C-alpha positions as CSV (number, residue, x, y, z in Angstrom):
1,M,-23.9,-35.6,61.4
2,S,-27.3,-34.2,62.2
3,L,-30.3,-34.0,60.0
4,Q,-32.2,-30.7,59.9
5,K,-35.9,-30.5,59.3
6,I,-36.6,-28.3,56.3
7,D,-40.0,-26.7,56.1
8,L,-41.0,-27.0,52.4
9,N,-43.9,-24.9,51.3
10,P,-45.3,-26.2,48.0
11,E,-46.4,-22.8,46.8
12,E,-42.9,-21.3,47.5
13,L,-41.3,-24.2,45.7
14,A,-43.6,-23.8,42.7
15,Q,-42.9,-20.0,42.6
16,E,-39.1,-20.6,42.8
17,S,-39.4,-23.1,40.0
18,V,-41.3,-20.7,37.8
19,S,-38.8,-18.0,38.6
20,E,-35.9,-20.2,37.5
21,A,-37.7,-21.3,34.4
22,E,-38.3,-17.6,33.5
23,K,-34.6,-16.8,34.0
24,L,-33.7,-19.7,31.8
25,A,-36.2,-18.7,29.1
26,R,-34.9,-15.1,29.1
27,S,-31.3,-16.4,28.7
28,L,-32.3,-18.7,25.9
29,R,-34.1,-15.8,24.1
30,R,-31.0,-13.6,24.4
31,E,-28.8,-16.4,23.0
32,A,-31.3,-17.0,20.1
33,D,-31.4,-13.3,19.3
34,R,-27.6,-13.1,19.3
35,L,-27.3,-16.1,17.0
36,A,-30.0,-14.7,14.7
37,A,-28.1,-11.4,14.5
38,E,-24.8,-13.3,13.8
39,R,-26.5,-15.3,11.0
40,K,-27.9,-12.1,9.5
41,K,-24.5,-10.5,9.5
42,I,-23.0,-13.5,7.7
43,R,-25.7,-13.5,5.1
44,E,-25.1,-9.8,4.5
45,E,-21.4,-10.4,4.1
46,D,-22.1,-13.2,1.6
47,D,-24.1,-10.7,-0.5
48,V,-21.0,-8.6,-1.0
49,K,-19.4,-9.4,-4.3
50,R,-15.7,-9.0,-4.6
51,I,-13.8,-8.5,-7.8
52,V,-10.2,-9.7,-8.0
53,I,-8.1,-8.0,-10.7
54,D,-5.2,-10.0,-12.1
55,K,-2.4,-7.4,-12.3
56,A,-0.6,-9.1,-15.2
57,S,-3.8,-9.4,-17.3
58,H,-4.8,-5.8,-16.4
59,E,-1.4,-4.5,-17.4
60,Q,-1.4,-6.4,-20.7
61,G,-4.8,-4.9,-21.5
62,R,-3.7,-1.4,-20.5
63,S,-0.7,-1.7,-22.8
64,D,-2.9,-2.8,-25.7
65,G,-5.4,-0.1,-25.1
66,K,-2.6,2.6,-24.8
67,S,-1.0,1.5,-28.0
68,G,-4.3,1.3,-29.9
69,R,-4.3,-2.5,-30.6
70,E,-7.5,-4.3,-31.0
71,S,-9.2,-5.4,-27.8
72,T,-8.9,-9.1,-28.3
73,V,-8.3,-11.0,-25.1
74,P,-5.3,-13.3,-25.5
75,P,-5.6,-17.0,-24.4
76,G,-4.7,-17.6,-20.8
77,V,-5.5,-14.1,-19.7
78,D,-8.2,-13.1,-17.3
79,S,-10.8,-11.4,-19.6
80,F,-12.3,-9.0,-17.0
81,S,-8.9,-7.8,-15.8
82,Y,-7.6,-7.5,-19.4
83,Y,-10.7,-5.5,-20.5
84,S,-10.6,-3.2,-17.5
85,G,-7.0,-2.5,-18.3
86,Y,-7.7,-2.0,-21.9
87,I,-10.4,0.7,-21.1
88,E,-7.8,2.4,-18.9
89,G,-5.1,2.3,-21.6
90,K,-7.5,3.6,-24.2
91,A,-8.5,6.5,-21.9
92,V,-4.8,7.4,-21.5
93,R,-4.3,7.2,-25.3
94,E,-7.3,9.4,-26.0
95,R,-6.4,11.7,-23.0
96,T,-9.7,11.2,-21.3
97,K,-10.2,11.1,-17.6
98,C,-9.8,7.6,-16.1
99,H,-9.1,6.3,-12.6
100,R,-6.6,3.5,-12.2
101,I,-8.1,0.3,-10.9
102,V,-4.7,-1.3,-10.1
103,P,-2.3,1.2,-8.3
104,E,1.1,1.8,-9.9
105,D,2.7,0.9,-6.5
106,P,0.6,-1.8,-4.8
107,G,2.1,-0.8,-1.4
108,K,1.0,2.8,-1.8
109,E,-2.7,3.7,-1.5
110,R,-4.1,6.3,-3.8
111,G,-6.1,9.2,-2.3
């Protein structure tokens, strides 16, 4: 095995080190930007409020509204779902326009 003499120029080595450091810094900036965008997207998704309607409570409210019963939420029933159904049933009884919140057939989308 033979040893080769390597001519090392300190200025070239310094320039190469700076170049590598700049590449690394650019790579780190890109990764930081990507992570910041991902965090922003997650925060925006967290700001979205979702309402879940309990179908049984909604239908009970709809039935009460349609029949003209008083809008008293029974115990053990989701009040938001019941009241939204009640408003829908009352609209049907009074023959006013109302859009169904819970589709008749959950497997079929309304247009």
